[in-house]
C-alpha positions as CSV (number, residue, x, y, z in Angstrom):
1,M,4.4,3.8,9.5
2,F,6.2,0.8,10.8
3,K,3.1,-0.6,12.6
4,A,1.2,-0.4,9.4
5,L,3.7,-2.7,7.7
6,G,3.6,-5.2,10.6
7,N,0.5,-6.8,9.3
8,P,1.3,-9.6,6.8
9,V,-1.7,-8.7,4.5
10,R,-0.6,-5.0,4.3
11,F,2.9,-6.1,3.6
12,E,1.6,-8.3,0.7
13,I,-0.4,-5.3,-0.6
14,M,2.8,-3.2,-0.6
15,K,4.7,-5.9,-2.5
16,F,1.9,-6.1,-5.0
17,L,1.9,-2.3,-5.6
18,V,5.7,-2.4,-6.2
19,T,5.1,-4.4,-9.4
20,H,1.5,-3.2,-10.1
21,P,1.3,0.5,-9.6
22,G,-2.0,2.1,-10.4
23,S,-4.0,-1.0,-9.3
24,I,-7.5,-0.6,-8.2
25,T,-9.0,-2.4,-5.2
26,G,-10.4,-5.1,-7.4
27,D,-7.0,-5.9,-8.7
28,I,-5.7,-6.4,-5.1
29,V,-8.7,-8.4,-4.2
30,D,-8.0,-10.8,-7.1
31,Y,-4.4,-11.1,-5.9
32,L,-5.1,-11.7,-2.2
33,P,-7.5,-14.3,-0.7
34,I,-9.5,-11.7,1.3
35,A,-12.8,-9.9,0.9
36,Q,-13.0,-6.5,-0.8
37,S,-14.2,-4.9,2.4
38,T,-11.1,-6.2,4.3
39,T,-8.8,-5.1,1.4
40,S,-10.3,-1.6,1.6
41,Q,-9.7,-1.5,5.3
42,H,-6.0,-2.4,4.8
43,L,-5.7,0.1,2.0
44,T,-7.1,2.8,4.4
45,V,-4.5,1.9,7.0
46,L,-1.7,2.1,4.5
47,R,-2.9,5.4,3.1
48,E,-3.3,7.0,6.5
49,A,0.2,5.8,7.5
50,G,1.5,7.5,4.4
51,W,2.7,4.4,2.5
52,I,0.4,4.6,-0.4
53,E,-1.5,7.3,-2.4
54,G,-4.9,6.9,-4.0
55,V,-5.6,8.8,-7.2
56,V,-9.3,9.0,-8.2
57,E,-9.8,8.3,-11.8
58,G,-13.5,8.2,-12.6
59,P,-15.3,5.7,-10.3
60,A,-12.1,4.0,-9.3
61,V,-9.2,4.8,-7.1
62,N,-5.8,3.8,-8.4
63,Y,-3.3,3.0,-5.7
64,R,0.5,3.5,-5.9
65,L,3.3,3.7,-3.4
66,N,4.1,7.1,-1.9
67,E,7.6,7.6,-3.2
68,K,8.4,10.2,-0.6
69,A,7.5,7.8,2.2
70,I,9.6,5.1,0.6
71,R,12.6,7.4,0.4
72,W,12.2,8.3,4.0
73,F,11.9,4.6,5.0
74,R,15.1,3.7,3.1
75,S,17.0,6.6,4.8
76,M,15.9,5.2,8.2
77,V,16.8,1.6,7.4
78,N,20.2,2.5,5.8
79,L,21.4,4.4,8.9
80,N,25.0,3.5,9.7
81,F,25.3,2.3,13.3
């Protein structure tokens, strides 16, 4: 999961989905200066890592953060050393 966030484009996608849940690939392409195919590859990596979920609605996939993964991440980051 951490490796997936190490890429700056994927990190930007995550930031975008925080404020734009339910976005489709085209929304993310409009936000980022990269091709749709590249965006789709980054979304696949984030989905496989567990960071996002894709909900099929008609011909489109709406992406949102995986709240369970976000809670886990927060618990790991907030450890008291």
